[in-house]
C-alpha positions, 0 to 999 in steps of 0.5 A: 531490521532494515529490510523488514521496516522497509516493508513496513514502509511500503505496507502501511503506506500502501495500505491507504490507496488499496481500493477499487470497487465494483460499483456504478462510482467507477463505471457509470451507465454507458450501455445495457451491457456495462462492465463491471469493475473491482478496481486493480489491485493497488490502484486507488480509485479517481471517484469519490463515494458520495453521501449515503454509501460506502465501501467494503473490501478485504484483502489478504497478502501472503508475502515471501521477503526473499531477497535485498537489492544493493545500491547497484540494483543486484539482488542477493538472496537472503534468509526468507522472511514469510508475512501474512497481512489482513487489511479491511479498507472501509470507505464511506461518503461524507458528502456528494463531493468528499469521502473519508477511508481508513485500514485497519492492518493485522500482520504474521510474520515467519522467519524459521523458528519465529512467529509473531502477530502485530497490529499495523499502523492505521492509515487514513485519508480524506478524499475530495472530487476535483473534476468528473466528465459523465459519464465515463470521461475525466475524473480528478481526486484530491487526497490528504493522507495520514498514518495514526502509529498505532503499531508496536515499533519499538522496545522490540523483542531481541529473541525475535529479532524485532520481526514483534514490529507493527508500525513506524511510530510516525504520523507520515502526512500526505499528498496525493492527485488520483486521475481516471478515465474509461474506455470503451474500445469497440461495442463490448470491450472497455479499458479503465484506466488509473494514475495516482501520485503520491507523495509523503513528508514523515514526521520525526520518530523518537526511539528507544531500544531496538525499533523499527529502524534499527538499532539495538537495546541502549539506543535513544535518539530520533529518527527523521525517515525520508520523504518519498514518492510513489506513482501507480498506474492501474489497467483494466481490461473488461473481455466479458462483463463479469471476467476482467484482467487488470495489471498495476505498475508501482513505482516508489523513491524514498529519500535517505532516513537519519538518525540523531542520538546515541545509536548504542553499541554490541562489543564496541561496534555501534547498532545500525540504524537509518537507511540510504535512500531507495527506489523500487519498481514492482507489478501486480497482474490480477484477474477480477470475477464480478458477480454483479455491479456491486460485488466483485472478488479479484486475486493475482500476485504482485512482486518487485521486478528492480530495486536499489537498496530495498527488499525483493519481496512476492506477494499472492493476494486475494481481495472482495469488494462490497460496494452499497 
């Protein structure tokens, strides 16, 4: 259960920055042959969507959780959990310097003979343009983040081993700063860079029974999820106007998750609930194809390269972006 809970923390929270668009806000008119970018798979844009415009991006993730890193950064194999995830990323402008974003999430999970569907928590964010240098200079965006607990997180099925979980039961407020800049390298090559730094302060969660944090049928109490920090670096290299190489690097640190209350027990042994502090490093290389400056598709993979007290996973990802 703690393994899947760790995956949920990553996925629900990361749904919020899953945004990039093949549109003019990220790539102002530099030359007649300006590059078109969808944005990398993970790192959010440093530009707001202005009033009167919207961006819709759909993602499909095919994920295999195949191992668990221990406290000494060593990966140990485990029974595989396969997760299919569909994310719809919707972002629209509220003013010239402010936009709003929300990300519905549906999960399909499979392990051996267990199959489940679940609706996830709903990440939302409000973004403000702090600075924007034209035409392709430094851009800085401030984001206020939260997660609405719309996914199932308690009274989970023992027969399904808790895989019917879809959320974490908390609001996960956070704040992020995103920096972006595009560099012209020679006559026809461009390098678009993004850096996102975010910090989350999860709210306490009351739990009953088997839940996303562990426990068992008779568990009753309060979970205090650990605060966590996420750093994302996104790079895009345009080698033609339509084709772009992209790559994200991600680092996550999560503090210890605590529990107070009655853990419940099985044959006199208390159920496990809570988690030690954890870290994870992952990478997501991808290839973009842009049909025009407003529509693009990106496909790639996302996988862990190191971790501590956290799952090891590998994902295939494909995404379609439409900006208007």
